[in-house]
C-alpha positions as CSV (number, residue, x, y, z in Angstrom):
1,X,-15.2,8.9,5.2
2,X,-13.1,7.7,7.7
3,X,-10.1,7.9,5.9
4,X,-10.9,11.7,5.0
5,X,-11.4,12.4,8.6
6,X,-8.1,10.9,9.3
7,X,-6.3,13.0,6.4
8,X,-7.9,16.0,7.9
9,X,-6.4,15.5,11.3
10,X,-3.1,14.8,10.0
11,X,-3.5,18.1,7.6
12,X,-3.8,19.8,11.1
13,X,-0.6,18.5,12.4
14,X,1.2,19.3,9.1
15,X,0.1,23.0,9.5
16,X,1.5,23.1,13.3
17,X,4.7,21.7,12.1
18,X,4.7,24.2,9.1
19,X,4.9,21.2,6.6
20,X,3.4,21.7,3.1
21,X,3.6,17.9,2.5
22,X,4.1,14.8,4.4
23,X,5.3,11.4,3.4
24,X,4.1,8.3,4.8
25,X,6.2,5.3,4.4
26,X,4.8,1.6,3.8
27,X,8.0,0.5,6.1
28,X,8.6,0.4,9.6
29,X,11.8,1.2,12.0
30,X,13.3,-2.0,10.6
31,X,12.5,-1.7,6.7
32,X,9.9,-4.5,6.9
33,X,7.5,-5.6,4.3
34,X,5.3,-6.8,6.9
35,X,4.4,-5.0,9.8
36,X,2.8,-5.4,13.1
37,X,-0.5,-3.6,13.7
38,X,1.0,-0.8,15.4
39,X,3.2,0.1,12.4
40,X,0.5,-0.2,9.8
41,X,0.9,3.8,9.2
42,X,0.2,3.8,5.4
43,X,-2.8,1.6,5.9
44,X,-4.3,3.5,8.5
45,X,-4.0,7.0,7.0
46,X,-4.9,6.0,3.5
47,X,-7.2,2.5,4.0
48,X,-5.0,0.8,1.6
49,X,-4.3,-2.6,3.3
50,X,-1.4,-3.8,0.3
51,X,2.1,-5.0,1.6
52,X,3.8,-2.3,-0.7
53,X,2.8,1.3,-1.1
54,X,4.2,4.7,-0.3
55,X,2.0,7.7,0.4
56,X,2.3,11.5,-0.1
57,X,0.1,13.7,1.7
58,X,0.0,17.7,0.7
59,X,-2.6,20.2,2.5
60,X,-5.3,19.7,-0.7
61,X,-4.2,16.5,-2.2
62,X,-3.0,13.1,-1.7
63,X,-1.7,9.9,-3.7
64,X,0.0,6.6,-3.1
65,X,2.3,4.7,-5.5
66,X,2.1,0.7,-5.7
67,X,3.0,-1.9,-8.0
68,X,0.7,-4.2,-10.6
69,X,-0.1,-6.7,-8.0
70,X,-2.3,-4.0,-6.3
71,X,-3.7,-1.7,-9.2
72,X,-7.2,-3.3,-9.1
73,X,-7.2,-3.8,-5.0
74,X,-5.8,-0.3,-4.4
75,X,-8.4,1.2,-7.0
76,X,-11.4,-0.5,-4.6
77,X,-9.8,0.8,-1.3
78,X,-8.6,4.1,-2.1
79,X,-12.1,4.8,-3.3
80,X,-13.8,8.0,-2.0
81,X,-10.6,8.9,0.1
82,X,-9.4,11.5,-2.1
83,X,-6.0,9.7,-2.5
84,X,-5.1,9.4,-6.1
85,X,-3.7,5.6,-7.1
86,X,-0.3,6.2,-8.8
87,X,0.5,3.3,-11.0
88,X,4.1,2.2,-10.6
89,X,5.8,0.7,-13.8
90,X,3.2,2.3,-16.1
91,X,4.5,4.9,-18.5
92,X,3.5,8.4,-17.5
93,X,3.2,7.8,-13.6
94,X,5.4,10.5,-11.9
95,X,7.7,9.9,-9.2
96,X,6.9,10.8,-5.8
97,X,9.5,13.8,-5.6
98,X,7.9,15.0,-9.1
99,X,4.2,14.8,-8.0
100,X,5.4,16.9,-5.3
101,X,6.9,19.3,-7.2
102,X,3.5,19.7,-9.3
103,X,1.4,20.0,-6.4
104,X,3.8,22.5,-4.3
105,X,5.4,25.7,-4.9
106,X,9.5,26.1,-4.6
107,X,11.0,26.0,-1.4
108,X,7.9,24.0,0.3
109,X,8.6,21.9,3.2
110,X,8.2,18.3,3.0
111,X,8.2,16.2,6.4
112,X,9.3,12.7,7.0
113,X,10.0,10.5,9.8
114,X,13.7,9.3,9.5
115,X,12.9,6.1,11.6
116,X,10.8,4.8,8.3
117,X,12.9,6.1,5.7
118,X,16.2,3.9,4.6
119,X,19.1,5.7,4.0
120,X,19.2,4.7,0.3
121,X,15.5,6.0,0.2
122,X,16.8,9.3,1.9
123,X,19.7,9.9,-0.4
124,X,17.6,9.4,-3.3
125,X,14.9,11.8,-1.9
126,X,17.3,14.5,-1.0
127,X,18.8,14.6,-4.7
128,X,15.4,14.7,-6.4
129,X,13.9,17.2,-3.8
130,X,16.8,19.6,-4.2
131,X,16.3,19.4,-8.2
132,X,13.0,20.6,-7.7
133,X,13.6,23.3,-4.9
134,X,11.9,21.1,-2.4
135,X,12.9,21.0,1.5
136,X,13.1,17.6,3.1
137,X,12.6,17.9,6.6
138,X,13.1,15.5,9.4
139,X,10.3,15.1,11.8
140,X,11.4,13.1,15.4
141,X,7.6,12.1,16.0
142,X,5.8,10.4,13.3
143,X,2.6,12.2,12.7
144,X,0.4,9.6,11.9
145,X,1.0,8.3,15.3
146,X,-0.4,11.6,16.6
147,X,-3.8,11.1,14.9
148,X,-4.1,7.1,15.7
149,X,-5.5,7.4,19.2
150,X,-6.3,3.7,19.4
151,X,-3.2,2.6,18.2
152,X,-2.2,-1.0,19.3
153,X,0.9,-2.0,21.4
154,X,3.8,-3.9,19.9
155,X,3.2,-7.8,20.6
156,X,4.8,-9.5,24.0
157,X,4.9,-13.0,22.9
158,X,8.2,-14.7,24.1
159,X,11.2,-15.4,21.9
160,X,11.2,-18.8,20.7
161,X,14.5,-21.0,19.8
162,X,15.0,-22.0,16.5
163,X,17.1,-25.4,17.2
164,X,20.0,-26.4,15.5
165,X,18.3,-29.5,14.2
166,X,16.4,-26.9,11.8
167,X,18.8,-24.2,11.8
168,X,22.1,-26.2,10.7
169,X,24.3,-23.7,12.0
170,X,25.2,-22.6,15.5
171,X,25.4,-18.9,16.3
172,X,29.0,-19.1,17.3
173,X,29.6,-20.2,13.8
174,X,27.6,-17.8,12.2
175,X,29.2,-14.8,14.4
176,X,32.6,-16.1,13.2
177,X,31.6,-15.9,9.5
178,X,30.3,-12.5,9.8
179,X,33.3,-11.2,11.5
180,X,35.7,-12.4,8.8
181,X,33.3,-11.0,6.1
182,X,33.3,-7.7,8.1
183,X,37.0,-7.7,8.7
184,X,37.4,-8.2,4.7
185,X,35.4,-5.2,3.9
186,X,37.5,-2.9,6.8
187,X,34.9,-2.8,9.2
188,X,34.7,-3.5,12.9
189,X,31.2,-3.2,13.5
190,X,28.0,-3.9,11.9
191,X,24.5,-2.5,12.8
192,X,21.4,-4.5,11.9
193,X,17.7,-3.3,11.8
194,X,16.2,-6.0,9.6
195,X,14.2,-8.6,11.7
196,X,14.6,-11.5,9.2
197,X,18.4,-11.1,9.5
198,X,18.5,-11.0,13.1
199,X,16.4,-13.8,13.3
200,X,18.7,-15.9,11.2
201,X,21.8,-14.8,12.8
202,X,20.9,-15.6,16.5
203,X,18.7,-18.6,15.5
204,X,15.7,-17.1,17.2
205,X,12.1,-16.6,16.0
206,X,8.9,-15.1,17.1
207,X,5.0,-14.1,16.8
208,X,5.5,-10.2,16.7
209,X,4.7,-10.1,12.9
210,X,1.5,-12.2,11.4
211,X,3.0,-14.9,9.1
212,X,6.6,-13.8,9.5
213,X,8.2,-15.7,12.6
214,X,10.1,-12.6,13.9
215,X,11.1,-10.6,17.0
216,X,11.1,-7.1,16.8
217,X,14.7,-6.1,18.0
218,X,18.2,-4.5,16.6
219,X,21.5,-5.8,16.8
220,X,25.2,-4.7,17.1
221,X,28.2,-6.8,16.4
222,X,31.4,-5.6,16.8
223,X,34.7,-7.7,16.4
224,X,34.6,-8.7,20.2
225,X,30.8,-8.5,21.5
226,X,27.5,-9.0,19.8
227,X,24.2,-7.7,21.3
228,X,20.6,-8.1,20.9
229,X,18.3,-5.1,21.6
230,X,14.7,-6.1,22.5
231,X,11.9,-6.4,25.1
232,X,13.6,-7.7,27.7
233,X,10.0,-9.8,28.8
234,X,10.2,-11.7,25.9
235,X,13.4,-13.1,26.6
236,X,13.1,-16.9,28.5
237,X,15.5,-18.4,30.5
238,X,16.1,-20.8,27.7
239,X,17.1,-18.2,25.2
240,X,19.7,-16.7,27.8
241,X,21.3,-20.2,28.1
242,X,21.6,-20.6,24.4
243,X,23.1,-17.0,24.0
244,X,25.4,-17.5,27.1
245,X,28.7,-15.3,27.0
246,X,28.4,-14.9,23.3
247,X,25.4,-12.5,23.1
248,X,24.6,-9.6,25.3
249,X,20.8,-8.9,25.5
250,X,19.8,-5.1,26.1
251,X,16.6,-3.3,26.4
252,X,15.0,-2.2,22.8
253,X,14.9,1.6,24.2
254,X,18.7,1.3,24.9
255,X,19.8,1.0,21.4
256,X,19.5,4.6,20.8
257,X,22.1,5.6,23.7
258,X,24.7,2.4,22.8
259,X,24.7,3.5,18.9
260,X,25.3,7.2,19.7
261,X,28.3,6.4,22.0
262,X,30.1,4.2,19.4
263,X,33.9,5.1,19.7
264,X,35.9,6.6,16.9
265,X,38.1,3.1,17.0
266,X,35.2,1.4,15.0
267,X,34.2,1.2,11.2
268,X,30.6,0.8,11.1
269,X,28.8,-1.2,8.1
270,X,25.9,0.2,7.1
271,X,23.7,-1.8,4.6
272,X,21.8,1.2,3.2
273,X,19.1,-0.5,1.7
274,X,18.0,-1.6,5.3
275,X,19.0,0.5,7.6
276,X,17.1,3.9,8.2
277,X,18.0,7.5,8.1
278,X,17.4,7.6,12.1
279,X,20.4,5.1,12.6
280,X,22.5,6.5,10.4
281,X,22.2,10.1,12.2
282,X,22.6,8.3,15.5
283,X,26.4,7.2,14.8
284,X,28.6,9.7,16.0
285,X,30.0,11.9,12.9
286,X,33.7,11.1,14.2
287,X,32.8,7.3,13.5
288,X,34.1,5.8,9.9
289,X,31.0,4.0,8.0
290,X,31.3,1.6,5.0
291,X,28.0,1.5,3.3
292,X,27.6,-1.8,1.3
293,X,25.0,-4.9,1.6
294,X,25.2,-7.0,4.8
295,X,27.2,-10.0,4.4
296,X,24.4,-11.8,6.1
297,X,22.0,-11.4,3.3
298,X,24.0,-13.9,1.1
299,X,25.0,-16.1,4.0
300,X,21.2,-16.3,4.7
301,X,20.3,-16.8,1.3
302,X,22.5,-19.8,0.5
303,X,20.6,-22.5,2.9
304,X,22.6,-25.0,4.4
305,X,22.4,-28.8,4.1
306,X,19.9,-28.9,7.3
307,X,17.7,-26.3,5.9
308,X,17.5,-27.8,2.6
309,X,16.6,-30.9,3.8
310,X,14.1,-29.4,6.3
311,X,12.6,-27.6,3.2
312,X,12.1,-31.0,1.2
313,X,10.2,-32.5,4.7
314,X,8.1,-29.6,4.9
315,X,7.0,-29.5,1.1
316,X,6.1,-33.0,1.6
317,X,4.0,-32.4,4.2
318,X,2.6,-29.4,2.8
319,X,2.0,-31.5,-0.5
320,X,-0.2,-34.1,1.4
321,X,-2.4,-31.2,3.2
322,X,-2.8,-29.6,-0.5
323,X,-4.1,-32.9,-1.9
324,X,-6.5,-33.7,0.9
325,X,-7.9,-30.0,0.4
326,X,-8.2,-30.6,-3.4
327,X,-10.1,-33.5,-3.1
328,X,-12.2,-32.1,-0.4
329,X,-12.7,-29.0,-2.6
330,X,-13.8,-31.1,-5.5
331,X,-16.6,-33.2,-3.3
332,X,-17.7,-30.1,-1.3
333,X,-18.2,-27.5,-3.7
334,X,-21.2,-28.6,-5.4
335,X,-22.9,-28.4,-2.3
336,X,-22.8,-24.5,-2.4
337,X,-21.2,-24.0,1.2
338,X,-17.7,-23.3,0.2
339,X,-16.6,-19.6,0.1
340,X,-13.2,-17.9,-0.5
341,X,-13.0,-17.5,3.1
342,X,-13.7,-21.0,4.7
343,X,-11.8,-22.5,1.9
344,X,-8.6,-20.6,3.0
345,X,-9.7,-21.9,6.8
346,X,-10.2,-25.4,5.6
347,X,-6.8,-25.8,3.8
348,X,-5.1,-24.3,7.1
349,X,-7.1,-27.2,9.3
350,X,-5.2,-29.8,6.8
351,X,-1.9,-28.2,7.2
352,X,-2.3,-27.9,10.9
353,X,-2.2,-31.9,11.3
354,X,1.3,-31.4,11.0
355,X,3.2,-31.0,14.6
356,X,5.6,-28.5,13.0
357,X,3.0,-26.4,11.2
358,X,3.2,-22.7,12.7
359,X,0.5,-21.0,10.8
360,X,0.3,-19.7,7.3
361,X,3.0,-18.2,5.8
362,X,1.4,-15.2,4.4
363,X,-2.7,-14.0,3.8
364,X,-4.1,-16.7,1.8
365,X,-5.2,-15.7,-1.8
366,X,-8.3,-17.8,-2.9
367,X,-9.8,-15.9,-5.9
368,X,-12.8,-17.0,-7.5
369,X,-13.5,-16.2,-11.2
370,X,-12.8,-12.6,-11.4
371,X,-11.4,-12.1,-8.0
372,X,-8.3,-14.2,-9.4
373,X,-7.4,-11.2,-11.6
374,X,-6.6,-9.5,-8.3
375,X,-3.0,-10.5,-8.0
376,X,-2.8,-10.2,-4.4
377,X,-6.5,-10.7,-3.8
378,X,-7.3,-11.0,0.1
379,X,-11.1,-12.1,0.8
380,X,-12.8,-10.0,3.2
381,X,-16.5,-10.6,4.7
382,X,-18.0,-7.9,2.5
383,X,-16.1,-9.0,-0.6
384,X,-16.1,-13.1,0.1
385,X,-17.5,-14.7,-2.9
386,X,-19.1,-18.0,-3.1
387,X,-17.2,-20.8,-5.0
388,X,-19.4,-21.9,-7.4
389,X,-19.3,-25.3,-9.8
390,X,-18.2,-23.7,-12.7
391,X,-15.4,-21.3,-13.8
392,X,-12.0,-21.5,-12.2
393,X,-10.7,-20.9,-8.9
394,X,-7.0,-19.5,-8.0
395,X,-5.2,-20.3,-4.8
396,X,-2.3,-18.8,-3.8
397,X,-1.5,-20.1,-0.2
398,X,1.4,-21.2,2.0
399,X,2.2,-22.6,5.2
400,X,5.1,-21.9,7.8
401,X,6.4,-25.2,9.2
402,X,9.6,-25.1,11.9
403,X,11.7,-26.6,9.1
404,X,10.6,-24.8,6.2
405,X,8.3,-22.3,4.5
406,X,6.1,-23.0,1.7
407,X,4.3,-21.2,-0.7
408,X,2.3,-22.6,-3.3
409,X,-0.2,-21.3,-6.3
410,X,-2.8,-23.9,-8.3
411,X,-5.3,-22.8,-10.8
412,X,-8.4,-25.2,-10.5
413,X,-11.2,-26.0,-13.0
414,X,-14.5,-26.2,-11.5
415,X,-16.2,-27.3,-14.5
416,X,-14.9,-27.7,-18.2
417,X,-13.0,-25.1,-19.1
418,X,-13.4,-22.7,-21.8
419,X,-11.1,-22.2,-24.9
420,X,-9.8,-18.8,-23.7
421,X,-9.3,-20.5,-20.2
422,X,-7.1,-23.5,-21.3
423,X,-4.9,-20.9,-23.7
424,X,-3.9,-18.7,-20.8
425,X,-3.2,-21.4,-18.3
426,X,-1.2,-23.6,-21.1
427,X,0.8,-20.7,-21.7
428,X,1.3,-19.7,-18.1
429,X,2.5,-23.5,-17.6
430,X,4.7,-23.6,-20.3
431,X,6.7,-20.4,-18.9
432,X,6.4,-22.5,-15.7
433,X,8.2,-25.3,-17.3
434,X,10.6,-23.3,-19.1
435,X,12.0,-21.8,-15.7
436,X,12.5,-25.0,-13.8
437,X,14.2,-27.0,-17.1
438,X,16.5,-24.1,-17.3
439,X,20.3,-24.9,-16.6
440,X,22.7,-21.8,-16.5
441,X,26.6,-20.9,-15.9
442,X,27.7,-19.7,-12.6
443,X,27.3,-16.0,-12.6
444,X,23.7,-15.8,-14.1
445,X,21.0,-13.8,-12.2
446,X,17.3,-14.1,-12.3
447,X,16.8,-11.0,-14.7
448,X,18.4,-13.1,-17.2
449,X,16.2,-16.0,-16.8
450,X,12.8,-14.1,-16.1
451,X,11.9,-13.7,-19.8
452,X,11.8,-17.7,-20.4
453,X,8.8,-17.6,-18.2
454,X,7.0,-15.0,-20.5
455,X,8.0,-16.3,-23.9
456,X,5.0,-18.1,-24.5
457,X,2.5,-15.0,-23.4
458,X,4.5,-12.8,-25.3
459,X,3.8,-15.0,-28.7
460,X,0.1,-14.6,-27.6
461,X,0.1,-10.7,-27.1
462,X,0.0,-10.8,-23.2
463,X,2.2,-10.5,-20.1
464,X,2.2,-10.2,-16.4
465,X,3.2,-7.2,-14.4
466,X,4.9,-9.1,-11.4
467,X,8.2,-10.9,-11.3
468,X,8.5,-14.6,-11.7
469,X,10.0,-15.5,-8.7
470,X,11.4,-14.2,-5.4
471,X,13.5,-15.8,-2.8
472,X,11.9,-17.6,0.4
473,X,13.3,-18.3,3.6
474,X,13.8,-20.9,5.8
475,X,11.1,-20.7,8.6
476,X,11.8,-17.1,7.7
477,X,9.9,-14.6,5.3
478,X,8.0,-15.7,2.2
479,X,9.7,-13.1,0.6
480,X,13.7,-13.0,1.3
481,X,16.4,-11.3,-0.9
482,X,18.6,-10.8,-2.7
483,X,17.7,-13.6,-5.1
484,X,14.8,-13.3,-7.4
485,X,13.6,-14.0,-10.9
486,X,12.4,-10.7,-12.4
487,X,13.1,-8.1,-14.7
488,X,14.4,-6.2,-11.7
489,X,16.5,-9.2,-10.7
490,X,19.8,-8.3,-12.4
491,X,22.9,-8.0,-9.8
492,X,22.7,-10.9,-7.6
493,X,24.0,-14.2,-9.2
494,X,22.0,-17.1,-8.5
495,X,23.9,-19.9,-6.0
496,X,23.7,-23.1,-4.8
497,X,21.1,-23.6,-1.8
498,X,19.0,-20.4,-2.7
499,X,15.1,-20.8,-2.7
500,X,13.1,-19.4,-5.3
501,X,9.5,-19.1,-6.3
502,X,8.7,-20.0,-10.0
503,X,5.1,-18.3,-10.7
504,X,4.4,-16.8,-14.0
505,X,0.5,-15.8,-14.3
506,X,-1.8,-14.2,-16.8
507,X,-4.6,-12.0,-15.4
508,X,-7.7,-11.0,-17.5
509,X,-9.5,-8.1,-15.3
510,X,-13.0,-9.0,-14.4
511,X,-12.9,-12.3,-15.8
512,X,-10.3,-14.8,-14.3
513,X,-6.5,-15.1,-12.9
514,X,-4.0,-17.7,-13.8
515,X,-1.0,-18.6,-11.7
516,X,1.2,-21.4,-11.2
517,X,3.8,-21.5,-8.6
518,X,5.9,-24.0,-7.4
519,X,9.2,-23.2,-4.8
520,X,12.5,-24.4,-6.5
521,X,16.1,-24.6,-5.1
522,X,19.4,-23.9,-7.3
523,X,21.8,-26.9,-7.2
524,X,24.8,-27.9,-9.2
525,X,24.1,-29.4,-12.9
526,X,27.0,-31.7,-12.6
527,X,26.1,-33.3,-16.2
528,X,26.8,-29.8,-17.7
529,X,29.5,-28.4,-15.2
530,X,33.3,-28.6,-16.5
531,X,36.3,-27.7,-14.5
532,X,36.5,-24.3,-16.3
533,X,32.7,-23.7,-15.8
534,X,29.8,-24.6,-13.1
535,X,26.4,-25.0,-14.4
536,X,23.3,-24.6,-11.9
537,X,19.8,-26.0,-12.4
538,X,16.6,-25.7,-10.6
539,X,15.0,-28.6,-8.6
540,X,11.5,-28.8,-7.5
541,X,10.7,-28.8,-4.1
542,X,6.8,-28.3,-4.4
543,X,4.8,-31.4,-4.6
544,X,1.3,-30.8,-5.9
545,X,-0.7,-31.9,-8.9
546,X,-1.1,-29.3,-11.6
547,X,-4.6,-29.3,-13.0
548,X,-4.5,-31.1,-16.3
549,X,-8.1,-30.4,-17.3
550,X,-7.0,-26.6,-17.9
551,X,-4.2,-27.9,-20.8
552,X,-4.4,-27.4,-24.6
553,X,-2.2,-30.4,-25.5
554,X,-1.8,-28.8,-29.0
555,X,0.3,-25.5,-27.5
556,X,2.6,-28.1,-25.6
557,X,5.8,-29.4,-27.0
558,X,6.6,-33.1,-26.8
559,X,9.4,-32.2,-24.1
560,X,6.8,-30.3,-21.9
561,X,4.5,-32.9,-21.9
562,X,7.2,-35.4,-20.7
563,X,8.6,-33.2,-18.2
564,X,4.9,-32.7,-16.8
565,X,4.1,-36.4,-16.6
566,X,7.7,-36.9,-14.8
567,X,6.9,-34.3,-12.3
568,X,3.2,-35.9,-11.6
569,X,5.0,-39.3,-11.4
570,X,7.6,-38.0,-8.6
571,X,4.3,-36.2,-7.0
572,X,2.3,-39.4,-6.8
573,X,5.4,-41.2,-5.7
574,X,6.5,-39.2,-3.0
575,X,3.0,-38.3,-1.6
576,X,0.9,-41.4,-2.0
577,X,2.6,-43.4,0.9
578,X,1.0,-40.8,3.1
579,X,-2.7,-40.8,1.7
580,X,-5.2,-43.3,2.3
581,X,-8.6,-44.5,0.9
582,X,-10.3,-41.7,-1.6
583,X,-7.5,-39.0,-1.0
584,X,-5.1,-41.7,-2.5
585,X,-7.3,-42.6,-5.4
586,X,-7.9,-38.7,-6.0
587,X,-3.9,-38.6,-5.9
588,X,-3.8,-41.1,-8.7
589,X,-6.2,-39.9,-11.1
590,X,-5.0,-36.3,-10.6
591,X,-1.5,-37.3,-11.8
592,X,-2.1,-39.5,-14.5
593,X,-0.1,-39.2,-17.3
594,X,-1.5,-37.0,-20.4
């Protein structure tokens, strides 16, 4: 009912602006995946809480597009809203433009907020709408904001410094590298809107977005100066001292006037995928533009030696916390007091014993039984299930530590597993092992490797809809590009220092879900490399036992069993010094060779 009332109010404003349709983007002015509460407009107007989804509203209908991670969740959350779920990637699902073309008459006006639509997305909409005789209309003020009467304000927490001991590279060095890259591309300036890129470049972190240590800001880097535009109340004396004369701090609101006054001597580099149409419009027409990926994206993706050392240390601490939690879970579940929410809270309490822990890296996924089949399930008080001593439990959680970001999934048998459960788990494990044991030549992308994770599942006539791996930041976002292992992951070659997840899965709606996830990083394979061709391999970062009760050994090869036993020996060796008593006994049992 609440969603229907909000849609009714939105349609009143659409009529006032003479609009036949309105686009509600998932992003914010910084093209973010995860948003501050005040920019969760799509959530507010549709009721859908997932991190990915675009909506289109007409005077008589509405639709929301999201990917397979959220099909089940979106179906539940959109129920009764009058908004139709559009399943991305499913044959027959129309694109947003196609759907609007089927709903509206020719020359209809479809409004959008240029601050939350990237330049790339705008160009695509422009082409598609023109082909359908639809008019794409800029609306200066976001219409959802006008009906959101109790909209929260932006957070006001101070900016934090990411010390050189963890960042591994000073701001001055990063700016020199960036300016060299800009010169090679024929640019003299770079406008930056992406919060993760800004945090990395300026060695700052913040609390403006839950789970993501970002600061809401814009940046402008020229061949002479560097500007950071943010809330001045967030800037501490320590931050000013660190910046010195190399970074000029300006008010967040002044970004518009500074960019609109750029002189014609400038050649501005714009990353079209991460820069809004609003920013592109701000830049004077007399100023030449270069549209290409930001050089910072690859600079950040290839972790330096300090960042990799930090990631290794963070994963030891995270592995210790996981072992303590899994032991606690095993002992506590029979008492009947554990549910999906308090299990996540308990795990966070184990992680919080580390002085470098800064919170969860994403909304914990604790899915018992059929909830495990909801890929991005998030337990709420009204849906939270008690965890019983039977069936299986899927745990996908992560921690933010000042020296690294973690993301781990384990699927746990709470009693003797069924043959069906063991087969799905074992086939997922085979795919997981296939990825981490792959050696590949320089130039290979994650798109070329992805099928290795799926082969064992395909052999059984099943598959999973999400990617196999996403990039991960260094005390930054748990989702970080451009690297990924996915059918869509072509175009970016995997390079040393890149951190990715390795997380194949299998999901039986209404029954259970299986996923096994470790974080891995790309390293040189010195044994296979030659003077002519460099080869790379993956190294595990995640240290935590994989539940051997769920394994069907008959489906495993000798090499796969050897790999798993070796991995468990490493987990035992690295974590045992930090565990005592019954926790240590549990780890020895959990890592026993099969």
